[in-house]
N, C-alpha and C positions, 0 to 999 in steps of 0.2 A: 504494500500500500504506500502511495506517495505521501511524503511528509509535507506538512504546511510550512513554508519558508518564512512568510511574513510574521513579524512580531509586533512592530509598532511604527506609526507614522506621525510626523509633526510638520505643520506648515511653517516654513522658515522665512517666507516672504509672500506677498500677495499672489505670486504666480509659481512659487517653488515649494515642493514637498520633499522631505527626507524620509525614506523608509529604512527601517532596521530589519534585517533578516538573519536567521540562524538555520544552517542546513548541513547535511552530510554530503561530502563530495568524494567520489571514488578516485580522484586524482587524475593525472595525465597532463597533456599539453594544453596550455592556455593559449588560445588562438589570437588573443589581443596583443600579448607581449612575448609569446613563444617561449615562455618559461614553463618548467615542469611543476605542476601543482601537486602537493602531497595528498595522501588520503587523510581524511579527518573531518572534524566538526569546524565549520567556518562561520565567521560573523561577517556580514556585509552591510555597508551603508551606501545607499544610492540616492541621488537627487534627480528629480524630474520636474517638468513643468506641468501644471494643472491649474486651470482657472477655478476659482471658488465656485462650487455648485456644479462643476462639470465632472463627468465620469471618465473623460479621455485623459490619458497620460501621454506625455510627449518626452521621450528620452532623446537627448541630443549628443551626438558624438563630440567628445572633447569637453563636455560640460564639467566632468570630474577634474580636469586639469586646472580649472580656475576656481573650483569649489573645494574648500578645505573639508576634510573628514569623509571623502568619498573613496571607497575601495573595499577590499576584503582582507581578512587575516585569519590564518589557521589558529584556532584556540586549543584544540585537542587533537594531536596527531593519533591516528588509529590505523591498525593493519586491516581490521574488518569492522563492519558497522556494528555499533552497539547503541541501543536506544537511550540508556541511562545518561551517558555524557551529553547527548543531544538535548534531552529534557532538562538537565541541570543548567546548561548554558542558556537555553531558552528562558528558564525561570529567572536567571540572573539578569537577562536583558529586560524582561517584563518588570522586575522589581526595581531596576535602576535606569529606566528608559530616559527620564529627564536628565540625569547626570551624563548618560551616554551621548545624548543630543548636545549637551553643553560641551563635552570633550570634542565631539565632531565639529562643532562651530569653531573651536580653537584650531584644531587640525595640525599642530606641530608635533615634534618627536616626543616631547615630554607628555603631551596629552595622549599620544598613542600608547606609551608605556602604561599610563594610568588606566586607559581603556582595556588593555590586555590584562592588567591585574584584576580589574573588576570582573571581566568575563571569565577569567580562570578561577575566581573565587578567593583570590589572595587579599583583596580589599572588600570589606563589607561596609556598606553605607546604610545609615538609618534613613527612614522615609523622609524624602524631601531634601536630604543633604546632597551637596554637590562636592566633588573632589577639590582639594586645595591646589 
């Protein structure tokens, strides 16, 4: 059965929305940058254009180059699929969605390290708390 990837979305401007996703990837060649992607549980942040009240999403090539916090990162490397790590990372994203969006807005190397720590369960935030 296919797993639901979408976890949380937030409007970051009148025309742009950021989606947070968690998914298992079987690895292999990434056709965008031609690097080999490992097997494991991934976190992804993507930005697309969507007018308020519209159901249409418009992804633009190169939008991620100019938007901080867009991309994916392997959180849990795995040799074979296991549902428990996927569920745990998904729960962390749900519990810390606002803090994750704040880190994606910053989009620098320090914010990425804090993001990885939150997703790996190394940092636990209280409700409404944002990372320092």
